[in-house]
TIRO-2110 file (N, C-alpha, C; in Angstrom, 1 decimal):
// TIRO-2110
1.8, 21.7, -1.3, N, 1, A
3.2, 21.8, -1.1, CA, 1, A
3.9, 21.4, -2.4, C, 1, A
4.9, 22.1, -2.8, N, 2, A
5.6, 21.8, -4.0, CA, 2, A
6.8, 20.9, -3.7, C, 2, A
6.8, 19.7, -4.3, N, 3, A
7.8, 18.7, -4.1, CA, 3, A
8.9, 18.8, -5.1, C, 3, A
9.0, 19.8, -6.0, N, 4, A
10.0, 19.9, -7.0, CA, 4, A
11.4, 20.1, -6.5, C, 4, A
11.5, 20.6, -5.3, N, 5, A
12.8, 20.7, -4.7, CA, 5, A
13.5, 19.4, -4.5, C, 5, A
12.8, 18.3, -4.5, N, 6, A
13.4, 17.0, -4.3, CA, 6, A
13.9, 16.5, -5.6, C, 6, A
15.0, 16.9, -6.1, N, 7, A
15.5, 16.6, -7.4, CA, 7, A
15.8, 15.1, -7.6, C, 7, A
16.1, 14.4, -6.5, N, 8, A
16.3, 13.0, -6.6, CA, 8, A
15.1, 12.2, -7.0, C, 8, A
13.9, 12.8, -6.8, N, 9, A
12.7, 12.1, -7.2, CA, 9, A
12.6, 12.1, -8.7, C, 9, A
13.2, 13.0, -9.4, N, 10, A
13.1, 13.1, -10.9, CA, 10, A
13.9, 11.9, -11.5, C, 10, A
14.8, 11.3, -10.7, N, 11, A
15.5, 10.2, -11.2, CA, 11, A
14.8, 8.8, -11.1, C, 11, A
13.7, 8.8, -10.4, N, 12, A
12.9, 7.6, -10.2, CA, 12, A
12.1, 7.3, -11.5, C, 12, A
11.8, 6.0, -11.7, N, 13, A
10.9, 5.7, -12.8, CA, 13, A
9.6, 6.4, -12.7, C, 13, A
8.9, 6.7, -13.7, N, 14, A
7.7, 7.5, -13.7, CA, 14, A
6.6, 6.9, -12.8, C, 14, A
6.4, 5.6, -12.8, N, 15, A
5.3, 5.1, -11.9, CA, 15, A
5.7, 5.2, -10.5, C, 15, A
7.0, 5.0, -10.1, N, 16, A
7.4, 5.1, -8.8, CA, 16, A
7.4, 6.6, -8.3, C, 16, A
7.7, 7.5, -9.2, N, 17, A
7.7, 8.9, -8.8, CA, 17, A
6.2, 9.3, -8.6, C, 17, A
5.3, 8.9, -9.4, N, 18, A
3.9, 9.2, -9.3, CA, 18, A
3.4, 8.6, -8.0, C, 18, A
3.8, 7.4, -7.6, N, 19, A
3.3, 6.8, -6.4, CA, 19, A
3.9, 7.6, -5.2, C, 19, A
5.1, 8.0, -5.2, N, 20, A
5.7, 8.8, -4.1, CA, 20, A
5.0, 10.1, -4.0, C, 20, A
4.7, 10.7, -5.1, N, 21, A
4.0, 12.0, -5.1, CA, 21, A
2.6, 11.8, -4.4, C, 21, A
1.9, 10.7, -4.7, N, 22, A
0.6, 10.5, -4.1, CA, 22, A
0.8, 10.3, -2.6, C, 22, A
1.8, 9.5, -2.2, N, 23, A
2.0, 9.4, -0.8, CA, 23, A
2.3, 10.7, -0.1, C, 23, A
3.1, 11.5, -0.7, N, 24, A
3.5, 12.8, -0.1, CA, 24, A
2.2, 13.7, 0.0, C, 24, A
1.4, 13.7, -1.0, N, 25, A
0.2, 14.5, -1.0, CA, 25, A
-0.8, 14.0, 0.1, C, 25, A
-1.0, 12.7, 0.2, N, 26, A
-1.8, 12.2, 1.3, CA, 26, A
-1.3, 12.6, 2.7, C, 26, A
0.0, 12.4, 2.8, N, 27, A
0.7, 12.6, 4.1, CA, 27, A
0.7, 14.1, 4.5, C, 27, A
0.8, 15.0, 3.5, N, 28, A
0.9, 16.4, 3.7, CA, 28, A
-0.4, 17.0, 4.2, C, 28, A
-1.5, 16.2, 4.0, N, 29, A
-2.8, 16.7, 4.6, CA, 29, A
-2.8, 16.7, 6.1, C, 29, A
-1.8, 16.0, 6.7, N, 30, A
-1.7, 15.9, 8.1, CA, 30, A
-0.5, 16.6, 8.7, C, 30, A
-0.1, 17.6, 7.9, N, 31, A
1.2, 18.4, 8.2, CA, 31, A
1.1, 19.0, 9.6, C, 31, A
-0.1, 19.5, 10.0, N, 32, A
-0.2, 20.1, 11.3, CA, 32, A
0.1, 19.1, 12.4, C, 32, A
-0.3, 17.9, 12.2, N, 33, A
-0.1, 16.9, 13.2, CA, 33, A
1.4, 16.5, 13.3, C, 33, A
2.0, 16.1, 12.2, N, 34, A
3.4, 15.6, 12.3, CA, 34, A
4.4, 16.8, 12.6, C, 34, A
4.0, 18.0, 12.3, N, 35, A
4.9, 19.1, 12.5, CA, 35, A
5.0, 19.4, 14.1, C, 35, A
4.1, 18.9, 14.8, N, 36, A
4.1, 19.1, 16.3, CA, 36, A
4.9, 17.9, 16.9, C, 36, A
5.4, 17.0, 16.1, N, 37, A
6.2, 15.9, 16.7, CA, 37, A
7.6, 16.4, 17.1, C, 37, A
8.2, 15.7, 18.0, N, 38, A
9.6, 16.1, 18.4, CA, 38, A
10.5, 16.1, 17.1, C, 38, A
10.3, 15.2, 16.2, N, 39, A
11.1, 15.1, 15.0, CA, 39, A
10.1, 15.1, 13.9, C, 39, A
9.8, 16.2, 13.2, N, 40, A
8.8, 16.3, 12.2, CA, 40, A
9.0, 15.3, 11.0, C, 40, A
10.2, 15.1, 10.6, N, 41, A
10.5, 14.2, 9.5, CA, 41, A
10.1, 12.7, 9.9, C, 41, A
10.4, 12.4, 11.1, N, 42, A
10.0, 11.0, 11.6, CA, 42, A
8.5, 10.9, 11.7, C, 42, A
7.9, 12.0, 12.2, N, 43, A
6.4, 12.0, 12.2, CA, 43, A
5.8, 11.9, 10.9, C, 43, A
6.4, 12.6, 9.9, N, 44, A
5.9, 12.5, 8.5, CA, 44, A
6.0, 11.1, 8.0, C, 44, A
7.1, 10.4, 8.3, N, 45, A
7.2, 9.0, 7.8, CA, 45, A
6.2, 8.1, 8.5, C, 45, A
5.9, 8.3, 9.8, N, 46, A
4.9, 7.5, 10.4, CA, 46, A
3.5, 7.8, 9.9, C, 46, A
3.2, 9.0, 9.5, N, 47, A
1.9, 9.3, 8.9, CA, 47, A
1.8, 8.6, 7.5, C, 47, A
2.9, 8.6, 6.7, N, 48, A
2.9, 7.9, 5.5, CA, 48, A
2.7, 6.4, 5.6, C, 48, A
3.4, 5.9, 6.6, N, 49, A
3.3, 4.4, 6.9, CA, 49, A
1.8, 4.1, 7.3, C, 49, A
1.2, 5.0, 8.1, N, 50, A
-0.1, 4.7, 8.5, CA, 50, A
-1.1, 4.7, 7.3, C, 50, A
-0.9, 5.6, 6.4, N, 51, A
-1.7, 5.7, 5.2, CA, 51, A
-1.5, 4.4, 4.4, C, 51, A
-0.3, 4.0, 4.2, N, 52, A
0.0, 2.7, 3.5, CA, 52, A
-0.6, 1.5, 4.2, C, 52, A
-0.5, 1.5, 5.5, N, 53, A
-1.1, 0.4, 6.2, CA, 53, A
-2.6, 0.4, 6.1, C, 53, A
-3.3, 1.5, 6.1, N, 54, A
-4.7, 1.6, 5.9, CA, 54, A
-5.1, 1.1, 4.5, C, 54, A
-4.3, 1.4, 3.5, N, 55, A
-4.5, 0.9, 2.1, CA, 55, A
-4.4, -0.7, 2.1, C, 55, A
-3.4, -1.2, 2.8, N, 56, A
-3.2, -2.6, 2.9, CA, 56, A
-4.4, -3.3, 3.6, C, 56, A
-4.9, -2.7, 4.7, N, 57, A
-6.1, -3.2, 5.4, CA, 57, A
-7.3, -3.2, 4.5, C, 57, A
-7.5, -2.1, 3.7, N, 58, A
-8.6, -2.0, 2.8, CA, 58, A
-8.6, -3.1, 1.8, C, 58, A
-7.4, -3.4, 1.2, N, 59, A
-7.2, -4.4, 0.2, CA, 59, A
-7.4, -5.8, 0.8, C, 59, A
-7.0, -6.0, 2.0, N, 60, A
-7.2, -7.3, 2.7, CA, 60, A
-8.7, -7.5, 2.9, C, 60, A
-9.5, -6.5, 3.2, N, 61, A
-10.9, -6.7, 3.4, CA, 61, A
-11.6, -7.0, 2.1, C, 61, A
-11.1, -6.4, 1.0, N, 62, A
-11.6, -6.7, -0.3, CA, 62, A
-11.3, -8.2, -0.7, C, 62, A
-10.1, -8.6, -0.5, N, 63, A
-9.7, -10.0, -0.8, CA, 63, A
-10.5, -10.9, 0.1, C, 63, A
-10.7, -10.6, 1.3, N, 64, A
-11.5, -11.5, 2.2, CA, 64, A
-12.9, -11.6, 1.7, C, 64, A
-13.5, -10.5, 1.3, N, 65, A
-14.9, -10.6, 0.8, CA, 65, A
-14.9, -11.3, -0.5, C, 65, A
-13.9, -11.2, -1.4, N, 66, A
-13.9, -11.9, -2.6, CA, 66, A
-13.7, -13.4, -2.4, C, 66, A
-12.9, -13.8, -1.5, N, 67, A
-12.7, -15.2, -1.1, CA, 67, A
-14.0, -15.8, -0.6, C, 67, A
-14.6, -15.1, 0.3, N, 68, A
-15.9, -15.5, 0.9, CA, 68, A
-16.9, -15.7, -0.2, C, 68, A
-17.0, -14.8, -1.2, N, 69, A
-18.0, -14.9, -2.3, CA, 69, A
-17.7, -16.1, -3.2, C, 69, A
-16.4, -16.3, -3.5, N, 70, A
-16.0, -17.4, -4.3, CA, 70, A
-16.3, -18.7, -3.6, C, 70, A
-16.0, -18.8, -2.3, N, 71, A
-16.3, -20.0, -1.6, CA, 71, A
-17.7, -20.3, -1.4, C, 71, A
-18.6, -19.3, -1.6, N, 72, A
-20.0, -19.5, -1.5, CA, 72, A
-20.7, -19.8, -2.8, C, 72, A
-19.9, -19.9, -3.8, N, 73, A
-20.5, -20.2, -5.1, CA, 73, A
-21.0, -21.7, -5.1, C, 73, A
-21.9, -22.0, -6.0, N, 74, A
-22.5, -23.3, -6.1, CA, 74, A
-21.4, -24.3, -6.4, C, 74, A
-20.4, -23.9, -7.2, N, 75, A
-19.3, -24.8, -7.6, CA, 75, A
-18.5, -25.1, -6.4, C, 75, A
-17.8, -26.3, -6.5, N, 76, A
-16.8, -26.6, -5.5, CA, 76, A
-15.5, -25.9, -5.8, C, 76, A
-15.3, -24.8, -5.1, N, 77, A
-14.1, -24.0, -5.4, CA, 77, A
-13.4, -23.8, -4.0, C, 77, A
-12.2, -24.3, -3.9, N, 78, A
-11.4, -24.1, -2.7, CA, 78, A
-10.4, -23.0, -3.1, C, 78, A
-10.7, -21.7, -2.8, N, 79, A
-9.9, -20.6, -3.2, CA, 79, A
-8.6, -20.6, -2.4, C, 79, A
-8.6, -20.9, -1.2, N, 80, A
-7.3, -20.9, -0.4, CA, 80, A
-6.4, -22.0, -0.9, C, 80, A
-6.8, -23.2, -1.3, N, 81, A
-6.0, -24.2, -1.8, CA, 81, A
-5.4, -23.7, -3.1, C, 81, A
-6.2, -23.2, -4.0, N, 82, A
-5.7, -22.7, -5.3, CA, 82, A
-4.7, -21.6, -5.1, C, 82, A
-4.9, -20.6, -4.2, N, 83, A
-4.0, -19.6, -3.9, CA, 83, A
-2.7, -20.1, -3.3, C, 83, A
-2.8, -21.1, -2.4, N, 84, A
-1.6, -21.7, -1.8, CA, 84, A
-0.8, -22.4, -2.9, C, 84, A
-1.4, -23.1, -3.8, N, 85, A
-0.7, -23.8, -4.9, CA, 85, A
0.0, -22.8, -5.8, C, 85, A
-0.7, -21.7, -6.1, N, 86, A
0.0, -20.7, -7.0, CA, 86, A
1.1, -20.0, -6.3, C, 86, A
1.0, -19.8, -5.0, N, 87, A
2.1, -19.2, -4.2, CA, 87, A
3.3, -20.1, -4.2, C, 87, A
3.0, -21.4, -3.9, N, 88, A
4.1, -22.4, -3.8, CA, 88, A
4.8, -22.5, -5.2, C, 88, A
4.1, -22.5, -6.3, N, 89, A
4.7, -22.5, -7.6, CA, 89, A
5.5, -21.3, -7.9, C, 89, A
5.0, -20.1, -7.5, N, 90, A
5.7, -18.9, -7.7, CA, 90, A
7.0, -18.8, -6.9, C, 90, A
7.0, -19.3, -5.6, N, 91, A
8.1, -19.3, -4.8, CA, 91, A
9.2, -20.2, -5.3, C, 91, A
8.8, -21.3, -5.9, N, 92, A
9.8, -22.3, -6.4, CA, 92, A
10.5, -21.7, -7.6, C, 92, A
9.9, -20.8, -8.3, N, 93, A
10.6, -20.1, -9.5, CA, 93, A
11.7, -19.2, -9.0, C, 93, A
11.5, -18.7, -7.8, N, 94, A
12.5, -17.7, -7.3, CA, 94, A
13.4, -18.4, -6.3, C, 94, A
END
């Protein structure tokens, strides 16, 4: 599907436009499904949200595996404490 008709997208920063194009391409693979929804636009949004949620879940699994690997090192490394401290410092700056 050609998304060039969406001229507002051209006004987005390049990285954001590329990200949106990627989401639209992934979502469009399921056009047959969301087009059968009562409101196809809403169905399309839900498919996009589902794709993004799957990506988040995949990243969470990677982070969990990395934390587990780091915690199993011979060294005494408390990853959660370190991450919590970094988060706390970051939040204080904002």
